[in-house]
C-alpha positions in Angstrom: 1.3 -5.3 37.8 -1.2 -3.4 40.1 -4.0 -5.1 41.9 -7.1 -5.5 39.8 -5.5 -4.5 36.4 -5.9 -7.2 33.6 -2.8 -8.3 31.5 -2.8 -6.7 28.1 -3.7 -9.4 25.5 -1.7 -8.8 21.8 -4.0 -8.4 19.1 -3.3 -11.2 16.4 -3.2 -8.4 13.7 -0.5 -6.5 15.2 3.1 -7.8 14.3 5.4 -8.5 17.3 8.2 -7.4 15.3 8.6 -4.6 12.7 11.0 -6.9 10.4 12.0 -10.2 9.0 14.5 -12.2 10.8 17.9 -10.8 11.2 20.3 -13.4 10.2 21.4 -13.8 6.5 20.1 -17.8 6.6 16.8 -16.2 8.0 16.6 -13.5 5.3 17.0 -16.0 2.6 14.7 -18.3 4.0 11.9 -15.9 4.2 12.3 -14.8 0.5 12.5 -18.3 -0.3 9.1 -19.1 1.5 7.8 -16.2 0.1 8.3 -17.1 -3.3 6.8 -20.6 -2.9 3.9 -19.4 -1.3 3.3 -16.6 -3.8 3.4 -19.5 -6.6 1.1 -21.7 -4.8 -1.2 -18.8 -3.7 -1.4 -17.4 -7.1 -2.2 -21.0 -8.6 -5.0 -21.5 -6.0 -6.4 -18.2 -6.5 -6.6 -18.5 -10.3 -8.0 -22.0 -10.2 -10.7 -21.0 -7.7 -11.8 -17.8 -9.2 -11.6 -19.2 -12.6 -13.9 -22.3 -11.6 -16.3 -19.8 -9.9 -16.5 -17.9 -13.0 -17.3 -20.8 -15.2 -19.6 -22.2 -12.7 -21.7 -19.0 -12.6 -21.5 -18.4 -16.2 -23.0 -22.1 -17.0 -25.4 -21.9 -14.2 -27.6 -19.7 -16.1 -28.5 -17.8 -12.7 -27.9 -14.5 -14.3 -29.6 -15.2 -17.9 -31.4 -12.5 -19.2 -30.6 -10.0 -16.8 -30.1 -6.3 -18.4 -26.8 -5.2 -19.1 -26.9 -2.4 -16.6 -28.1 -4.9 -13.7 -24.9 -7.1 -14.8 -22.7 -3.9 -14.4 -23.9 -3.2 -11.2 -23.7 -6.7 -9.9 -20.0 -6.4 -11.2 -19.6 -3.7 -8.9 -20.9 -5.5 -6.1 -18.8 -8.3 -6.9 -15.6 -6.3 -6.7 -16.7 -4.9 -3.2 -17.2 -8.8 -2.1 -13.7 -9.2 -3.4 -12.3 -6.3 -1.8 -13.7 -7.1 1.7 -12.1 -10.6 1.1 -8.8 -9.0 0.3 -9.1 -6.7 3.4 -9.0 -9.7 5.6 -5.9 -11.2 3.8 -4.3 -7.7 3.6 -4.3 -7.5 7.6 -3.1 -11.0 8.1 -0.4 -10.9 5.4 1.1 -7.8 7.1 1.1 -9.5 10.7 2.7 -12.5 8.8 5.5 -10.4 7.4 5.8 -8.4 10.8 6.1 -11.8 12.6 8.1 -14.3 10.4 9.7 -11.8 7.4 7.6 -14.0 5.2 4.5 -13.3 2.8 2.0 -15.1 0.6 2.9 -12.4 -2.1 6.5 -11.8 -2.8 5.7 -8.0 -4.1 4.0 -7.5 -0.8 7.2 -8.7 0.9 9.6 -6.5 -1.4 7.6 -3.5 -0.6 7.5 -4.0 3.1 11.2 -4.8 3.2 12.0 -1.7 1.3 9.9 0.6 3.8 11.5 -1.6 6.6 15.2 -0.8 4.9 14.1 3.1 5.1 13.2 2.8 8.8 9.6 3.6 8.1 7.0 3.7 10.9 4.3 1.0 11.5 2.0 2.7 9.2 4.1 3.2 6.3 5.0 -0.3 6.5 1.4 -1.6 6.3 0.8 0.7 3.3 3.7 -0.6 1.7 2.9 -4.3 2.4 -0.7 -3.8 1.2 0.3 -1.6 -1.8 2.6 -4.4 -3.1 -0.2 -7.0 -2.6 -3.0 -5.0 -4.3 -0.8 -3.9 -7.2 0.0 -7.6 -7.9 -3.8 -8.3 -7.6 -4.7 -5.7 -10.1 -2.4 -7.2 -12.4 -3.8 -10.5 -12.2 -7.0 -9.0 -13.4 -5.9 -8.4 -16.8 -5.9 -11.8 -18.1 -9.8 -12.2 -17.0 -10.7 -9.3 -18.8 -8.8 -10.2 -22.0 -10.0 -13.7 -21.8 -13.7 -12.8 -21.1 -14.0 -10.1 -23.6 -11.4 -11.9 -26.1 -13.7 -14.8 -26.3 -16.7 -12.5 -27.4 -14.6 -11.4 -30.5 -13.5 -15.1 -31.5 -16.8 -16.6 -31.0 -20.6 -15.5 -31.5 -21.8 -18.1 -28.7 -20.1 -15.9 -26.0 -21.6 -12.4 -25.4 -20.9 -9.8 -23.5 -23.4 -10.3 -20.8 -21.7 -13.8 -20.5 -18.4 -12.4 -20.1 -19.6 -10.1 -17.4 -21.3 -12.9 -15.6 -18.1 -14.9 -15.9 -16.4 -12.0 -14.2 -18.8 -11.5 -11.4 -18.0 -15.2 -10.8 -14.5 -14.8 -10.6 -14.6 -11.8 -8.3 -16.8 -13.7 -5.7 -14.6 -16.8 -6.3 -11.3 -14.6 -5.5 -13.2 -12.7 -2.5 -13.9 -16.1 -0.9 -10.3 -17.1 -1.4 -8.6 -14.0 0.0 -10.9 -14.3 2.8 -10.0 -17.8 3.3 -6.4 -17.2 3.0 -6.5 -14.5 5.7 -8.4 -16.7 8.0 -5.8 -19.4 7.4 -2.9 -17.2 8.1 -4.4 -15.9 11.2 -4.7 -19.5 12.5 -0.9 -20.2 11.7 -0.1 -17.3 13.4 -2.0 -18.1 16.4 -0.3 -21.6 16.6 3.0 -19.9 16.7 
């Protein structure tokens, strides 16, 4: 190293390797861990988001707001969710690059497919993020079906109540995604 130059410090969000473990046992273990992590993560996300939605809906904080204001708040809540998800996508990609595991099995599958095709770092990041986001979008369907289905089944729940519930679920999901990303970063820092 030249005199006066500082050593390069690796960015924790940048993977050290571009792929999963190279042994068959390591590859199988990475898939098993990813499947388990996906199950645990999905359960925890859904529990937290649902609890946050119920808490906001029953708190009365947004009662009486105009439908248009609630729709705007729903849009903002999606922005909060996206910010939390952004943190988690970055750290999940780092986890995939360093260990070959993921907290989302669809993200791992997309990443491994791109890796098998010898794609570059940008394509690997897009693949892992695309798989993760696709599964998150699919998870939105039960929330909408439940929230608006409840408005059809009973007169005691209005469309405004359903919107408030969805706002709460998005805020809870955003907090969860951000927290999971931070936890992943802490675990990677210890390795």
